[in-house]
N, CA, C and O atoms as CSV, one atom per row, in Angstrom:
chain,resi,resn,atom,element,x,y,z
A,1,MET,N,N,0.839,-1.168,0.000
A,1,MET,CA,C,0.000,0.000,0.000
A,1,MET,C,C,0.895,1.246,0.000
A,1,MET,O,O,1.823,1.339,0.804
A,2,ALA,N,N,0.627,2.190,-0.884
A,2,ALA,CA,C,1.426,3.405,-1.007
A,2,ALA,C,C,0.889,4.474,-0.066
A,2,ALA,O,O,-0.318,4.603,0.139
A,3,LEU,N,N,1.818,5.236,0.498
A,3,LEU,CA,C,1.425,6.345,1.357
A,3,LEU,C,C,1.197,7.586,0.511
A,3,LEU,O,O,1.972,7.871,-0.402
A,4,ILE,N,N,0.162,8.306,0.805
A,4,ILE,CA,C,-0.155,9.530,0.076
A,4,ILE,C,C,0.045,10.711,1.017
A,4,ILE,O,O,-0.447,10.715,2.145
A,5,ASP,N,N,0.771,11.702,0.538
A,5,ASP,CA,C,1.011,12.902,1.340
A,5,ASP,C,C,-0.250,13.751,1.330
A,5,ASP,O,O,-0.640,14.287,0.292
A,6,THR,N,N,-0.882,13.869,2.480
A,6,THR,CA,C,-2.119,14.639,2.553
A,6,THR,C,C,-1.932,15.958,3.307
A,6,THR,O,O,-2.912,16.613,3.663
A,7,THR,N,N,-0.681,16.348,3.549
A,7,THR,CA,C,-0.452,17.612,4.264
A,7,THR,C,C,-0.818,18.781,3.368
A,7,THR,O,O,-0.740,18.697,2.143
A,8,ALA,N,N,-1.213,19.853,3.994
A,8,ALA,CA,C,-1.594,21.053,3.237
A,8,ALA,C,C,-0.359,21.642,2.557
A,8,ALA,O,O,0.726,21.678,3.138
A,9,ARG,N,N,-0.534,22.089,1.361
A,9,ARG,CA,C,0.568,22.711,0.625
A,9,ARG,C,C,0.373,24.221,0.661
A,9,ARG,O,O,-0.733,24.729,0.476
A,10,HIS,N,N,1.459,24.911,0.900
A,10,HIS,CA,C,1.397,26.363,0.987
A,10,HIS,C,C,1.925,26.979,-0.297
A,10,HIS,O,O,2.912,26.515,-0.868
A,11,THR,N,N,1.263,28.011,-0.734
A,11,THR,CA,C,1.713,28.735,-1.913
A,11,THR,C,C,2.762,29.738,-1.471
A,11,THR,O,O,2.534,30.536,-0.562
A,12,ARG,N,N,3.888,29.690,-2.111
A,12,ARG,CA,C,4.948,30.630,-1.775
A,12,ARG,C,C,4.875,31.835,-2.697
A,12,ARG,O,O,4.728,31.714,-3.913
A,13,VAL,N,N,4.982,32.981,-2.083
A,13,VAL,CA,C,4.994,34.230,-2.848
A,13,VAL,C,C,6.449,34.614,-3.063
A,13,VAL,O,O,7.237,34.669,-2.119
A,14,ALA,N,N,6.790,34.875,-4.296
A,14,ALA,CA,C,8.166,35.235,-4.601
A,14,ALA,C,C,8.510,36.582,-3.983
A,14,ALA,O,O,7.710,37.517,-4.006
A,15,ALA,N,N,9.706,36.660,-3.435
A,15,ALA,CA,C,10.188,37.927,-2.873
A,15,ALA,C,C,10.467,38.889,-4.015
A,15,ALA,O,O,10.799,38.457,-5.119
A,16,PRO,N,N,10.338,40.183,-3.768
A,16,PRO,CA,C,10.636,41.147,-4.825
A,16,PRO,C,C,12.103,41.044,-5.247
A,16,PRO,O,O,12.975,40.717,-4.442
A,17,ALA,N,N,12.347,41.323,-6.494
A,17,ALA,CA,C,13.718,41.250,-7.005
A,17,ALA,C,C,14.592,42.219,-6.227
A,17,ALA,O,O,14.178,43.335,-5.914
A,18,ARG,N,N,15.789,41.787,-5.922
A,18,ARG,CA,C,16.717,42.594,-5.138
A,18,ARG,C,C,17.945,42.882,-5.974
A,18,ARG,O,O,18.454,42.004,-6.671
A,19,ALA,N,N,18.415,44.100,-5.902
A,19,ALA,CA,C,19.631,44.463,-6.622
A,19,ALA,C,C,20.791,43.642,-6.058
A,19,ALA,O,O,20.810,43.341,-4.865
A,20,PRO,N,N,21.751,43.281,-6.897
A,20,PRO,CA,C,22.855,42.456,-6.417
A,20,PRO,C,C,23.760,43.180,-5.421
A,20,PRO,O,O,24.537,42.539,-4.715
A,21,PHE,N,N,23.667,44.492,-5.359
A,21,PHE,CA,C,24.457,45.247,-4.387
A,21,PHE,C,C,23.773,46.581,-4.113
A,21,PHE,O,O,23.006,47.082,-4.934
A,22,SER,N,N,24.060,47.137,-2.965
A,22,SER,CA,C,23.390,48.368,-2.544
A,22,SER,C,C,24.102,49.611,-3.069
A,22,SER,O,O,25.219,49.541,-3.580
A,23,LEU,N,N,23.440,50.724,-2.931
A,23,LEU,CA,C,24.021,52.005,-3.307
A,23,LEU,C,C,25.260,52.292,-2.454
A,23,LEU,O,O,26.244,52.842,-2.949
A,24,ALA,N,N,25.210,51.924,-1.187
A,24,ALA,CA,C,26.365,52.110,-0.297
A,24,ALA,C,C,27.564,51.294,-0.796
A,24,ALA,O,O,28.700,51.765,-0.744
A,25,THR,N,N,27.313,50.089,-1.271
A,25,THR,CA,C,28.389,49.260,-1.804
A,25,THR,C,C,29.001,49.906,-3.036
A,25,THR,O,O,30.222,49.935,-3.187
A,26,LEU,N,N,28.152,50.425,-3.919
A,26,LEU,CA,C,28.659,51.100,-5.115
A,26,LEU,C,C,29.516,52.307,-4.744
A,26,LEU,O,O,30.561,52.544,-5.349
A,27,PHE,N,N,29.073,53.060,-3.756
A,27,PHE,CA,C,29.845,54.225,-3.317
A,27,PHE,C,C,31.190,53.791,-2.748
A,27,PHE,O,O,32.211,54.422,-3.022
A,28,ASN,N,N,31.202,52.719,-1.959
A,28,ASN,CA,C,32.449,52.228,-1.384
A,28,ASN,C,C,33.417,51.730,-2.455
A,28,ASN,O,O,34.625,51.941,-2.349
A,29,VAL,N,N,32.896,51.080,-3.468
A,29,VAL,CA,C,33.738,50.633,-4.576
A,29,VAL,C,C,34.335,51.838,-5.297
A,29,VAL,O,O,35.533,51.870,-5.579
A,30,TRP,N,N,33.502,52.819,-5.590
A,30,TRP,CA,C,33.980,54.025,-6.265
A,30,TRP,C,C,35.067,54.713,-5.442
A,30,TRP,O,O,36.110,55.095,-5.974
A,31,ARG,N,N,34.816,54.867,-4.145
A,31,ARG,CA,C,35.770,55.546,-3.268
A,31,ARG,C,C,37.095,54.774,-3.165
A,31,ARG,O,O,38.170,55.373,-3.193
A,32,SER,N,N,37.010,53.453,-3.047
A,32,SER,CA,C,38.220,52.636,-2.949
A,32,SER,C,C,39.044,52.680,-4.229
A,32,SER,O,O,40.269,52.784,-4.185
A,33,ARG,N,N,38.366,52.601,-5.365
A,33,ARG,CA,C,39.091,52.646,-6.638
A,33,ARG,C,C,39.699,54.013,-6.881
A,33,ARG,O,O,40.786,54.124,-7.449
A,34,ARG,N,N,39.010,55.042,-6.458
A,34,ARG,CA,C,39.546,56.396,-6.586
A,34,ARG,C,C,40.810,56.551,-5.743
A,34,ARG,O,O,41.804,57.119,-6.196
A,35,ALA,N,N,40.763,56.039,-4.512
A,35,ALA,CA,C,41.932,56.093,-3.632
A,35,ALA,C,C,43.077,55.258,-4.200
A,35,ALA,O,O,44.236,55.666,-4.133
A,36,LEU,N,N,42.761,54.108,-4.751
A,36,LEU,CA,C,43.774,53.248,-5.350
A,36,LEU,C,C,44.474,53.947,-6.503
A,36,LEU,O,O,45.687,53.819,-6.667
A,37,SER,N,N,43.718,54.679,-7.297
A,37,SER,CA,C,44.312,55.363,-8.450
A,37,SER,C,C,45.258,56.492,-8.033
A,37,SER,O,O,46.069,56.949,-8.838
A,38,ARG,N,N,45.159,56.935,-6.798
A,38,ARG,CA,C,45.990,58.039,-6.311
A,38,ARG,C,C,47.244,57.591,-5.568
A,38,ARG,O,O,48.069,58.423,-5.191
A,39,LEU,N,N,47.395,56.296,-5.356
A,39,LEU,CA,C,48.568,55.808,-4.629
A,39,LEU,C,C,49.829,55.913,-5.478
A,39,LEU,O,O,49.799,55.696,-6.689
A,40,ASP,N,N,50.936,56.250,-4.822
A,40,ASP,CA,C,52.212,56.309,-5.539
A,40,ASP,C,C,52.850,54.919,-5.582
A,40,ASP,O,O,52.330,53.972,-4.993
A,41,ALA,N,N,53.970,54.806,-6.279
A,41,ALA,CA,C,54.633,53.511,-6.481
A,41,ALA,C,C,55.020,52.852,-5.157
A,41,ALA,O,O,54.907,51.635,-5.009
A,42,ARG,N,N,55.474,53.651,-4.203
A,42,ARG,CA,C,55.886,53.092,-2.902
A,42,ARG,C,C,54.687,52.506,-2.157
A,42,ARG,O,O,54.776,51.413,-1.599
A,43,ALA,N,N,53.577,53.225,-2.147
A,43,ALA,CA,C,52.375,52.742,-1.469
A,43,ALA,C,C,51.837,51.478,-2.153
A,43,ALA,O,O,51.404,50.541,-1.483
A,44,LEU,N,N,51.868,51.461,-3.470
A,44,LEU,CA,C,51.425,50.268,-4.204
A,44,LEU,C,C,52.316,49.080,-3.881
A,44,LEU,O,O,51.831,47.958,-3.738
A,45,ASP,N,N,53.612,49.320,-3.767
A,45,ASP,CA,C,54.550,48.252,-3.410
A,45,ASP,C,C,54.236,47.723,-2.009
A,45,ASP,O,O,54.338,46.521,-1.761
A,46,ASP,N,N,53.853,48.622,-1.092
A,46,ASP,CA,C,53.507,48.213,0.277
A,46,ASP,C,C,52.314,47.263,0.312
A,46,ASP,O,O,52.257,46.370,1.157
A,47,ILE,N,N,51.367,47.450,-0.595
A,47,ILE,CA,C,50.188,46.571,-0.606
A,47,ILE,C,C,50.313,45.435,-1.620
A,47,ILE,O,O,49.392,44.638,-1.797
A,48,GLY,N,N,51.472,45.377,-2.283
A,48,GLY,CA,C,51.742,44.252,-3.178
A,48,GLY,C,C,51.085,44.329,-4.537
A,48,GLY,O,O,50.768,43.302,-5.138
A,49,LEU,N,N,50.875,45.553,-5.030
A,49,LEU,CA,C,50.280,45.717,-6.357
A,49,LEU,C,C,51.233,46.463,-7.275
A,49,LEU,O,O,51.955,47.367,-6.855
A,50,SER,N,N,51.216,46.063,-8.527
A,50,SER,CA,C,51.969,46.815,-9.527
A,50,SER,C,C,51.126,48.016,-9.935
A,50,SER,O,O,49.915,48.044,-9.713
A,51,GLU,N,N,51.777,49.001,-10.528
A,51,GLU,CA,C,51.032,50.176,-10.985
A,51,GLU,C,C,50.022,49.781,-12.055
A,51,GLU,O,O,48.914,50.314,-12.105
A,52,ARG,N,N,50.414,48.850,-12.900
A,52,ARG,CA,C,49.517,48.393,-13.966
A,52,ARG,C,C,48.269,47.721,-13.397
A,52,ARG,O,O,47.157,47.992,-13.850
A,53,ALA,N,N,48.449,46.844,-12.402
A,53,ALA,CA,C,47.309,46.155,-11.785
A,53,ALA,C,C,46.390,47.149,-11.066
A,53,ALA,O,O,45.166,47.017,-11.112
A,54,ALA,N,N,46.985,48.134,-10.407
A,54,ALA,CA,C,46.195,49.145,-9.702
A,54,ALA,C,C,45.375,49.972,-10.680
A,54,ALA,O,O,44.199,50.239,-10.433
A,55,MET,N,N,45.977,50.374,-11.772
A,55,MET,CA,C,45.260,51.185,-12.749
A,55,MET,C,C,44.164,50.378,-13.442
A,55,MET,O,O,43.102,50.905,-13.772
A,56,LYS,N,N,44.438,49.097,-13.656
A,56,LYS,CA,C,43.426,48.224,-14.268
A,56,LYS,C,C,42.213,48.108,-13.345
A,56,LYS,O,O,41.075,48.177,-13.807
A,57,GLU,N,N,42.450,47.934,-12.046
A,57,GLU,CA,C,41.348,47.848,-11.079
A,57,GLU,C,C,40.622,49.182,-10.969
A,57,GLU,O,O,39.393,49.212,-10.918
A,58,ALA,N,N,41.359,50.273,-10.931
A,58,ALA,CA,C,40.750,51.607,-10.784
A,58,ALA,C,C,39.901,51.987,-11.997
A,58,ALA,O,O,38.969,52.782,-11.880
A,59,ALA,N,N,40.221,51.423,-13.153
A,59,ALA,CA,C,39.496,51.763,-14.383
A,59,ALA,C,C,38.215,50.949,-14.579
A,59,ALA,O,O,37.450,51.226,-15.503
A,60,LYS,N,N,37.972,49.964,-13.737
A,60,LYS,CA,C,36.773,49.135,-13.884
A,60,LYS,C,C,35.521,49.970,-13.629
A,60,LYS,O,O,35.554,50.921,-12.849
A,61,PRO,N,N,34.425,49.615,-14.283
A,61,PRO,CA,C,33.175,50.350,-14.058
A,61,PRO,C,C,32.651,50.110,-12.638
A,61,PRO,O,O,32.945,49.087,-12.019
A,62,ILE,N,N,31.892,51.045,-12.149
A,62,ILE,CA,C,31.410,50.990,-10.764
A,62,ILE,C,C,30.545,49.759,-10.492
A,62,ILE,O,O,30.522,49.263,-9.365
A,63,TRP,N,N,29.842,49.263,-11.493
A,63,TRP,CA,C,28.972,48.107,-11.274
A,63,TRP,C,C,29.728,46.772,-11.278
A,63,TRP,O,O,29.143,45.724,-11.004
A,64,ASP,N,N,31.015,46.813,-11.586
A,64,ASP,CA,C,31.848,45.613,-11.553
A,64,ASP,C,C,32.348,45.436,-10.117
A,64,ASP,O,O,33.505,45.720,-9.806
A,65,VAL,N,N,31.451,44.960,-9.253
A,65,VAL,CA,C,31.731,44.854,-7.830
A,65,VAL,C,C,32.315,43.475,-7.518
A,65,VAL,O,O,31.807,42.459,-7.994
A,66,PRO,N,N,33.381,43.444,-6.717
A,66,PRO,CA,C,33.935,42.141,-6.333
A,66,PRO,C,C,32.895,41.311,-5.579
A,66,PRO,O,O,32.095,41.852,-4.816
A,67,ALA,N,N,32.913,40.016,-5.793
A,67,ALA,CA,C,31.931,39.125,-5.154
A,67,ALA,C,C,31.974,39.224,-3.636
A,67,ALA,O,O,30.944,39.071,-2.979
A,68,THR,N,N,33.143,39.475,-3.074
A,68,THR,CA,C,33.264,39.560,-1.614
A,68,THR,C,C,32.623,40.818,-1.047
A,68,THR,O,O,32.427,40.902,0.165
A,69,TRP,N,N,32.290,41.799,-1.882
A,69,TRP,CA,C,31.696,43.047,-1.422
A,69,TRP,C,C,30.185,43.031,-1.512
A,69,TRP,O,O,29.529,43.940,-1.005
A,70,ARG,N,N,29.628,42.033,-2.137
A,70,ARG,CA,C,28.170,42.023,-2.352
A,70,ARG,C,C,27.446,41.784,-1.048
A,70,ARG,O,O,27.934,41.082,-0.163
A,71,ASP,N,N,26.270,42.383,-0.945
A,71,ASP,CA,C,25.458,42.271,0.284
A,71,ASP,C,C,24.881,40.895,0.439
A,71,ASP,O,O,24.176,40.628,1.412
């Protein structure tokens, strides 16, 4: 004899779509990249970045947010 699931089923309402990151996150990315673009060679060496890598990161669009920064 097969068992039949007779429990009540609930209708789930989908949550409203959420932006992948907040306005505050975008501002922080912009501010960090701006600061990175202003560092001199010695400061970049202290954090282990080449000037080329720093400029490449600073030139990224604001919506290109690192996965670790997402809310």
